[in-house]
N, C-alpha and C positions, 0 to 999 in steps of 0.2 A: 711568409708574407701573405696577408689575406688576398684572396682572389680579386677583390675589388681594386686593390693597389696594383696587382699585376695587370689588370685590364686598363687602368689609368696609364700606366707606363706604356703599354702597347699602343694605346690611342695617341699618345704624345709623339711616338717615334715611327709609327707605321709608314708614314709618307716621307721619311728622311733616308739619308744614306748611312744611318747608324745601325749596326748589327745588335742583336739582342739574344742573350742566352739566359737560361735559368740554371742555377746551381742546384743540382740534385745529389742526394747522398748516393755514393757508388754502391754497387751491388755487393761488394766485398771490400774489406780494408776500411781504414779510417780516413776517407778522403771524399772530395766532391768530384762530380763529372759535369761537363757542360751538356745541357739539353738545349740544342739550338731552336730558336723560335723564328728568327729573321736574319738573313744575311745583309750585307751592307748595300742593299738596293731598296728603293721604294716598293711598297706592296704592289703598286700598279705594274711593276716589272717582274714580280715573282710572287708566289703564294706564301703565306705564313706556313711554318712547319708545324703541323698539328700531330701530336703524339699522345699516348695515354697520359703522360705527365703534364702536357701543356693544354690539353683539351678544354679544361675549365675556363681558360682565358677567352676562348672563342664560343663557348656553349650558348651564349645568349644572342649571337648573331643570327639574323634572319636571312641567311644565304647558304651557299654550299659548304662553306667552312663551318658554320654553326651546325648544319646537319651532320657533317662528318664528325665534329667534336661530340655532339650528343650521342651518336652511334658509338664512338670510342669509349665514352664514359660508361655506357650501358652494356656494350657487348665485347669490347676488346679483352682478351684473356689476361692482359697485364695491367689493366686499369686499377684493380683492387690493390695490387702490389705497388704500383707506381704512386698511388695516392694514399697509402696506408698512413694513418696517424696513430699516435700512442694515446 
């Protein structure tokens, strides 16, 4: 799914009681794993879960989450692996 679509979904549910996960290909086997982005609380009550795989969703934010996301994309040792495309 394009990053813009992921951001659109995030913006629609960030202030709700809906949880959000990204389905990522598992490191081994032929299955998916859940990459949590948000638990079933509004963002005002908890932070989004920024990981090397979900960082692109938050990279354009002009706050601490955007700063953390940009750092992860650039510096985290798993960023290239988590975002590898064929």
